[in-house]
VEXNUKE-86002 format. One record per residue (C-alpha): residue in one letter; residue number from 1; z, x, y. Coordinates in steps of 0.02 Angstrom, whole numbers. Layout:
! VEXNUKE-86002
aa: A, i: NUM, pz: Z, px: X, py: Y .
...
! end
This chain:
! VEXNUKE-86002
aa: M, i: 1, pz: 666, px: -680, py: -3223 .
aa: K, i: 2, pz: 679, px: -798, py: -3072 .
aa: T, i: 3, pz: 811, px: -692, py: -3013 .
aa: A, i: 4, pz: 714, px: -533, py: -3026 .
aa: V, i: 5, pz: 583, px: -613, py: -2926 .
aa: L, i: 6, pz: 694, px: -676, py: -2802 .
aa: M, i: 7, pz: 786, px: -500, py: -2795 .
aa: A, i: 8, pz: 607, px: -416, py: -2774 .
aa: T, i: 9, pz: 553, px: -557, py: -2631 .
aa: G, i: 10, pz: 729, px: -518, py: -2528 .
aa: A, i: 11, pz: 689, px: -328, py: -2550 .
aa: V, i: 12, pz: 499, px: -347, py: -2481 .
aa: G, i: 13, pz: 578, px: -445, py: -2340 .
aa: L, i: 14, pz: 725, px: -329, py: -2297 .
aa: L, i: 15, pz: 609, px: -189, py: -2281 .
aa: A, i: 16, pz: 478, px: -278, py: -2184 .
aa: L, i: 17, pz: 614, px: -322, py: -2062 .
aa: T, i: 18, pz: 666, px: -134, py: -2051 .
aa: V, i: 19, pz: 508, px: -72, py: -2020 .
aa: A, i: 20, pz: 472, px: -204, py: -1875 .
aa: D, i: 21, pz: 633, px: -156, py: -1814 .
aa: A, i: 22, pz: 617, px: 29, py: -1804 .
aa: A, i: 23, pz: 436, px: -17, py: -1732 .
aa: Y, i: 24, pz: 510, px: -110, py: -1591 .
aa: R, i: 25, pz: 646, px: 20, py: -1560 .
aa: V, i: 26, pz: 522, px: 139, py: -1525 .
aa: R, i: 27, pz: 377, px: 54, py: -1459 .
aa: D, i: 28, pz: 407, px: 107, py: -1275 .
aa: W, i: 29, pz: 497, px: 276, py: -1300 .
aa: G, i: 30, pz: 538, px: 367, py: -1140 .
aa: A, i: 31, pz: 445, px: 252, py: -1014 .
aa: A, i: 32, pz: 526, px: 159, py: -849 .
aa: D, i: 33, pz: 483, px: -44, py: -853 .
aa: S, i: 34, pz: 365, px: -12, py: -710 .
aa: E, i: 35, pz: 249, px: 122, py: -825 .
aa: V, i: 36, pz: 259, px: -20, py: -970 .
aa: A, i: 37, pz: 208, px: -149, py: -845 .
aa: A, i: 38, pz: 76, px: -43, py: -772 .
aa: S, i: 39, pz: -125, px: -61, py: -813 .
aa: L, i: 40, pz: -201, px: 93, py: -874 .
aa: P, i: 41, pz: -384, px: 153, py: -920 .
aa: G, i: 42, pz: -423, px: 73, py: -1077 .
aa: D, i: 43, pz: -322, px: -80, py: -1085 .
aa: E, i: 44, pz: -464, px: -181, py: -1054 .
aa: L, i: 45, pz: -541, px: -121, py: -1225 .
aa: V, i: 46, pz: -418, px: -228, py: -1313 .
aa: P, i: 47, pz: -388, px: -378, py: -1201 .
aa: R, i: 48, pz: -285, px: -479, py: -1332 .
aa: P, i: 49, pz: -177, px: -339, py: -1423 .
aa: A, i: 50, pz: -66, px: -364, py: -1585 .
aa: D, i: 51, pz: 58, px: -241, py: -1492 .
aa: V, i: 52, pz: 64, px: -132, py: -1351 .
aa: Q, i: 53, pz: 171, px: 39, py: -1345 .
aa: T, i: 54, pz: 189, px: 145, py: -1198 .
aa: L, i: 55, pz: 284, px: 315, py: -1225 .
aa: A, i: 56, pz: 311, px: 435, py: -1066 .
aa: V, i: 57, pz: 396, px: 593, py: -1047 .
aa: G, i: 58, pz: 427, px: 686, py: -892 .
aa: V, i: 59, pz: 363, px: 859, py: -846 .
aa: S, i: 60, pz: 421, px: 993, py: -726 .
aa: A, i: 61, pz: 247, px: 1056, py: -697 .
aa: P, i: 62, pz: 92, px: 1011, py: -601 .
aa: A, i: 63, pz: -36, px: 869, py: -649 .
aa: S, i: 64, pz: -171, px: 987, py: -679 .
aa: V, i: 65, pz: -75, px: 1106, py: -786 .
aa: V, i: 66, pz: -5, px: 957, py: -900 .
aa: W, i: 67, pz: -217, px: 906, py: -899 .
aa: Q, i: 68, pz: -261, px: 1078, py: -957 .
aa: E, i: 69, pz: -120, px: 1089, py: -1098 .
aa: L, i: 70, pz: -161, px: 926, py: -1158 .
aa: L, i: 71, pz: -348, px: 979, py: -1179 .
aa: L, i: 72, pz: -290, px: 1110, py: -1267 .
aa: F, i: 73, pz: -219, px: 979, py: -1411 .
aa: V, i: 74, pz: -358, px: 873, py: -1403 .
aa: A, i: 75, pz: -513, px: 984, py: -1390 .
aa: P, i: 76, pz: -486, px: 1151, py: -1419 .
aa: S, i: 77, pz: -636, px: 1278, py: -1412 .
aa: P, i: 78, pz: -645, px: 1421, py: -1552 .
aa: D, i: 79, pz: -594, px: 1540, py: -1421 .
aa: G, i: 80, pz: -431, px: 1439, py: -1373 .
aa: S, i: 81, pz: -483, px: 1374, py: -1198 .
aa: A, i: 82, pz: -463, px: 1197, py: -1154 .
aa: V, i: 83, pz: -637, px: 1091, py: -1176 .
aa: E, i: 84, pz: -676, px: 962, py: -1042 .
aa: P, i: 85, pz: -721, px: 803, py: -1169 .
aa: V, i: 86, pz: -848, px: 680, py: -1147 .
aa: P, i: 87, pz: -888, px: 515, py: -1198 .
aa: G, i: 88, pz: -951, px: 501, py: -1373 .
aa: D, i: 89, pz: -861, px: 665, py: -1424 .
aa: V, i: 90, pz: -759, px: 663, py: -1598 .
aa: V, i: 91, pz: -606, px: 737, py: -1607 .
aa: R, i: 92, pz: -535, px: 781, py: -1771 .
aa: H, i: 93, pz: -372, px: 866, py: -1735 .
aa: L, i: 94, pz: -288, px: 767, py: -1590 .
aa: S, i: 95, pz: -175, px: 923, py: -1569 .
aa: G, i: 96, pz: -286, px: 1062, py: -1632 .
aa: P, i: 97, pz: -257, px: 1124, py: -1826 .
aa: R, i: 98, pz: -165, px: 1264, py: -1776 .
aa: H, i: 99, pz: -21, px: 1144, py: -1693 .
aa: G, i: 100, pz: 2, px: 1042, py: -1857 .
aa: F, i: 101, pz: -17, px: 863, py: -1784 .
aa: A, i: 102, pz: -172, px: 836, py: -1877 .
aa: E, i: 103, pz: -259, px: 647, py: -1849 .
aa: G, i: 104, pz: -437, px: 587, py: -1830 .
aa: P, i: 105, pz: -568, px: 563, py: -1821 .
aa: L, i: 106, pz: -556, px: 497, py: -1644 .
aa: E, i: 107, pz: -703, px: 440, py: -1529 .
aa: V, i: 108, pz: -692, px: 494, py: -1342 .
aa: V, i: 109, pz: -721, px: 326, py: -1248 .
aa: S, i: 110, pz: -686, px: 374, py: -1064 .
aa: V, i: 111, pz: -628, px: 525, py: -965 .
aa: V, i: 112, pz: -553, px: 526, py: -786 .
aa: P, i: 113, pz: -554, px: 719, py: -765 .
aa: G, i: 114, pz: -373, px: 764, py: -727 .
aa: R, i: 115, pz: -298, px: 598, py: -764 .
aa: S, i: 116, pz: -346, px: 502, py: -912 .
aa: L, i: 117, pz: -417, px: 517, py: -1079 .
aa: V, i: 118, pz: -454, px: 367, py: -1193 .
aa: L, i: 119, pz: -489, px: 380, py: -1384 .
aa: V, i: 120, pz: -517, px: 265, py: -1524 .
aa: P, i: 121, pz: -499, px: 284, py: -1712 .
aa: V, i: 122, pz: -662, px: 306, py: -1812 .
aa: G, i: 123, pz: -644, px: 215, py: -1975 .
aa: P, i: 124, pz: -488, px: 139, py: -2025 .
aa: G, i: 125, pz: -379, px: 64, py: -1882 .
aa: A, i: 126, pz: -558, px: 49, py: -1766 .
aa: G, i: 127, pz: -530, px: -59, py: -1617 .
aa: D, i: 128, pz: -366, px: 14, py: -1589 .
aa: V, i: 129, pz: -348, px: 103, py: -1409 .
aa: R, i: 130, pz: -257, px: 261, py: -1377 .
aa: G, i: 131, pz: -244, px: 339, py: -1194 .
aa: F, i: 132, pz: -174, px: 496, py: -1130 .
aa: H, i: 133, pz: -121, px: 480, py: -938 .
aa: V, i: 134, pz: -58, px: 599, py: -813 .
aa: V, i: 135, pz: 24, px: 533, py: -671 .
aa: P, i: 136, pz: 63, px: 637, py: -532 .
aa: G, i: 137, pz: 239, px: 647, py: -459 .
aa: V, i: 138, pz: 339, px: 742, py: -329 .
aa: S, i: 139, pz: 403, px: 922, py: -309 .
aa: G, i: 140, pz: 267, px: 976, py: -431 .
aa: R, i: 141, pz: 326, px: 870, py: -563 .
aa: C, i: 142, pz: 210, px: 735, py: -678 .
aa: R, i: 143, pz: 220, px: 615, py: -796 .
aa: L, i: 144, pz: 125, px: 606, py: -965 .
aa: L, i: 145, pz: 101, px: 432, py: -1041 .
aa: C, i: 146, pz: 36, px: 367, py: -1185 .
aa: R, i: 147, pz: -34, px: 196, py: -1202 .
aa: R, i: 148, pz: -76, px: 119, py: -1378 .
aa: R, i: 149, pz: -155, px: -61, py: -1384 .
aa: L, i: 150, pz: -150, px: -115, py: -1564 .
aa: A, i: 151, pz: -294, px: -231, py: -1615 .
aa: P, i: 152, pz: -258, px: -379, py: -1732 .
aa: G, i: 153, pz: -345, px: -405, py: -1905 .
aa: G, i: 154, pz: -302, px: -430, py: -2083 .
aa: F, i: 155, pz: -218, px: -324, py: -2215 .
aa: G, i: 156, pz: -264, px: -151, py: -2127 .
aa: R, i: 157, pz: -156, px: -212, py: -1986 .
aa: V, i: 158, pz: -1, px: -246, py: -2104 .
aa: V, i: 159, pz: -34, px: -60, py: -2172 .
aa: T, i: 160, pz: -47, px: 13, py: -2001 .
aa: H, i: 161, pz: 104, px: -83, py: -1941 .
aa: A, i: 162, pz: 219, px: -6, py: -2094 .
aa: V, i: 163, pz: 173, px: 174, py: -2026 .
aa: E, i: 164, pz: 172, px: 134, py: -1855 .
aa: P, i: 165, pz: 371, px: 218, py: -1814 .
aa: V, i: 166, pz: 310, px: 377, py: -1897 .
aa: A, i: 167, pz: 148, px: 380, py: -1794 .
aa: V, i: 168, pz: 249, px: 349, py: -1624 .
aa: V, i: 169, pz: 366, px: 493, py: -1690 .
aa: L, i: 170, pz: 213, px: 609, py: -1707 .
aa: T, i: 171, pz: 144, px: 560, py: -1548 .
aa: R, i: 172, pz: 315, px: 581, py: -1452 .
aa: L, i: 173, pz: 337, px: 752, py: -1533 .
aa: L, i: 174, pz: 146, px: 810, py: -1474 .
aa: M, i: 175, pz: 194, px: 746, py: -1304 .
aa: L, i: 176, pz: 335, px: 863, py: -1312 .
aa: K, i: 177, pz: 248, px: 1003, py: -1363 .
aa: V, i: 178, pz: 104, px: 961, py: -1214 .
aa: A, i: 179, pz: 264, px: 979, py: -1081 .
aa: E, i: 180, pz: 339, px: 1122, py: -1153 .
aa: R, i: 181, pz: 193, px: 1226, py: -1142 .
aa: A, i: 182, pz: 136, px: 1162, py: -976 .
aa: E, i: 183, pz: 300, px: 1205, py: -902 .
aa: I, i: 184, pz: 298, px: 1390, py: -966 .
aa: A, i: 185, pz: 121, px: 1399, py: -894 .
aa: A, i: 186, pz: 168, px: 1341, py: -736 .
aa: R, i: 187, pz: 301, px: 1479, py: -717 .
aa: G, i: 188, pz: 180, px: 1599, py: -771 .
aa: G, i: 189, pz: 184, px: 1600, py: -962 .
aa: E, i: 190, pz: 361, px: 1672, py: -961 .
aa: G, i: 191, pz: 523, px: 1608, py: -1048 .
aa: Q, i: 192, pz: 567, px: 1426, py: -1117 .
aa: P, i: 193, pz: 586, px: 1269, py: -1028 .
aa: S, i: 194, pz: 767, px: 1246, py: -949 .
aa: A, i: 195, pz: 891, px: 1139, py: -1027 .
aa: R, i: 196, pz: 867, px: 1046, py: -863 .
aa: D, i: 197, pz: 687, px: 1036, py: -891 .
aa: A, i: 198, pz: 725, px: 961, py: -1068 .
aa: A, i: 199, pz: 848, px: 840, py: -1017 .
aa: S, i: 200, pz: 737, px: 757, py: -876 .
aa: R, i: 201, pz: 619, px: 704, py: -1008 .
! end
């Protein structure tokens, strides 16, 4: 009996270490050191986070185009056009139901048009902050960042950490989809992103 308990305890411990390692490896996926260290809108809402993640992708499209594509994923209107959200709006499908990245509900906390959109979960996970940020670059390029600050707290946080690697991967996929659509839109809606564009992410 004791052997079985020890084996079960060891298995749980190994699983926890595996999840923690996976979460650590993807927590700043694609982000430069300067982006990880940067102060971004929404950071002040969780001043002492349990964890901070910064994801980033490079986009070969102007910031204004990327912003419009991001809004299409966040708050698409019935006719498919981009809608500028305002604080207090509730987003029930982060990427729009037709794109397959269902997540929500999330409340819009702040918006800097063309630059930043800060969201917080409604219900489980309340207190966490997620911000999408478009950072203009040079030569018609920009960077799309997602900053998450996870609030400390109890059993719910343990569950959240357990699924965190999956959440990071889904967010990364969403950002890549925004980047792909923005690059197509920047070329007038023709073709697919080039291999060079994809490699630059």
